[in-house]
N, C-alpha and C positions, 0 to 999 in steps of 0.2 A: 504494500500500500504506500501511496505517497503521504507526505506529512499532512496535506489537506484532508485526505481521506481519514486519517487517524483522528483528526480533530472534529470532523463534522458530526460524529455521534453525540457530542456534547450539545449540539445546537438543535437537534430534532427531537420530536416527541414520539414518532412512530418510525419503525424500520421494517421494510418489506423486502421479500426476496425468496428465491428458491431455497428450500430448507437446508440443503447441503452447504450453500454459501453462507447462510445465516449462522450456522453452527461454527464456521471458520472465524467469525467475528464475535462470537458469544461473549468473550471477556469484556468487550466494550459496550455491551447492551444492558447492563444492569439498570433497572428502573425504567426501561423503555417498553412501550407497547410493541410487540413483534407480530407481524403478519407473515407467516411462512407457508408457502405452497409448494406443490410437487412439480416435477418435470413436465414440460409441455403445457403448462398453464400460464404461459407468459402474457397472453392477451388479457386474461381475466385479472392477473396480478397488476398489470399496468392500469387497467380501468379502475381497479380498487384504489390504487395509489392516487390517481387523478381525483377520484371521489373524496378521498381523505384531504387532499390539498384544497379542494373546493369548499371544504368545511372550515378552511382557514388554519389548518394545522400544518406544522412543519414535518415533512415526511421524507425519508431517504429510501431509495430503491437500490438494492445491492446487485452488482454484477461481479463475476470473477474477472481477473485480468483487467482489461480496460473496457469501460462501459460502451465505448464506441467501436469496439472490434468484436464482432459476433456477440455483442452484449445487448443491454436493454435500452440504450439511449434512443435509438431510432424508433422503436415501437412506442416508447413513451411519448415522444414528440407527436407521433401520429395519433395516439390516444388523446393528447391534449387538443389536437386539431379536431378530432371527432366530437369532443365536448365543447368546442368553441371556447377553449380555455388557454389559448396560446399566450395570453397576457399574464398568466401565473408565473412568477419568477422561477426560473429553472437554472440550476448550476450542474453542469456535467463535469465531474471530477475525474481527471485522468488517472489511470493506473498503469501497471506494468503488464503488458500483454504477454501471453505464453511464449510467443516467438522470441521476444526480447529476453524473457527470463531464462528460457532454455539456452539461448545463444550465450548468455553470460556464463553458463556452466560448462559450455563446450569450448569456449575460447573466443573466437571472433569470426563466426561463419557468415554473418550478415553484413560484412564490411562493404559489399558491393550490392548492386540491384537485386532485389528478391521479391518473390510473390508469396502471398499467404493464401492458402486454399484449404477450405474445409471439405472433408469427404462425406459429411453428413448430407444425405439426400432427402431429409424430412421436408426441407423448404426449398431446395434447389434440385431440379431434375438431374439424374446421374449423367445424362448425355451432355448437359451443360458443363458439369464438373469435368468430364472427360476432355471436352474441347479446351477448357482452360488449362488443364494439366499439360496437354500436348503442346499448346502454344507457348506456355511458360518454359517447357523443356526445350522446345525449338529455339526460343529466344535466349537460352542459356542463363535464365534466372536461377538463383538459389531458390529452393522451394521449402517453405515452412508449412508443414501439413498438420492441420488441426483435425480432431475427431477421426483419427485414422482407422480405428477398428472398434466395433461394438459386438455384443453377443449376437445380434441379428444381422450384422454386416461384416462378414469376415474376408471377403475376396477383393474388395476395392483397393486395398493397399498393395496387394500383389499385382493388380492391374497397373497401378501407378509405377511400381518398380519396373515392369516390363516396358511400359510406355517411355519412361525416361532413359532406359537402356538403349533405346533406338537412337539417342542423341549423345550419350555420355559413356565414358569408360566404365566398365564394371568395377574398377578400383576407386571410383569417386567416393570420397568420404561421406558418410551419413551419420548424423548424430541422433540418438534416441534418448529423450529425457522424460521421465515420468515424475509427476508432481513437482514441476519446476519451482524452486524457491518456496515450496509449501511444506515445510517440515523435512521429512526424510526423502530428499530428491534422489532419483536413481538415474545414472548417466552411463550410456554406452556409446562408443564410437566404433563404427564398423564400415562396411562398404556397400555400395549400391547393389552389388551382386548378392550379398548375403543378408541385408538388413532385415528382411521379413522373417528370418529365422529367429530373431530376438523377440522377447515378450513385448507386445504392443496392445494397448487398449485405449479407452476413451480419455484416460488421464495422461496420455502420452502425447508429446509433440515430437514430430519427426522433421529434421532439417536435412535436406538433400543438397549437397554442394553442387556448384557449377563446374565447368570444365577447368577452372583455375584453382578451385579449392584444394588445399593440401593439409597434411598433418605437419605441425611444427612441434616436435617433442610430443607432449600429451595434449596439445591444443589443435583444434580444427580451425583453420584460417582461410578466409577468402581474400586474397590480395586485392587492394584497390588500385594498384598501379604505381605506387611510389618506388623509386629506384634507390636501392640501398648502396 
């Protein structure tokens, strides 16, 4: 969390969010009214938050990482529009997204252009995700993959591996980070050829290097072009 995020809990009366994320900040919520809901209830959650704000109460809506990166900021703004309530003061507090958190544990894999792509097809058609992966691979972007594998979605990450292999060496470094900067982080550095053999789940961020990414000792580094 940023310092601003740590301080905001003192200023609000109500905190709302996905229950897993609410539990992560439970130590800061003493004395606060908490509205915790389950997964896939984002729209209902946002509408409830807008309703609380319209009552004149100060309310915080929790996201993991950064609220504007696969988070709640966009849908909240749309819910404010739905209620004709865009005049309600809104502060979107930046956080550290999973790609940046994972990169800090791997070394410096995002030093050059990169693309962030979620493999979740709940809100984006799989065909669209496939197109984006192919174009990013062809463009030699470093790839930061969110939501790489779930219990009901096992094969997409292997498809990504094969798609990127069409453009990059099998020895391209790949970083796998689970629970980045969230307690006991787990870090693996492997290769494009072998990375799907490692444990991967929804709490994992996968960073696939570009054609210039290399290992410098224990670190994964994508050079920016400086001449030493």
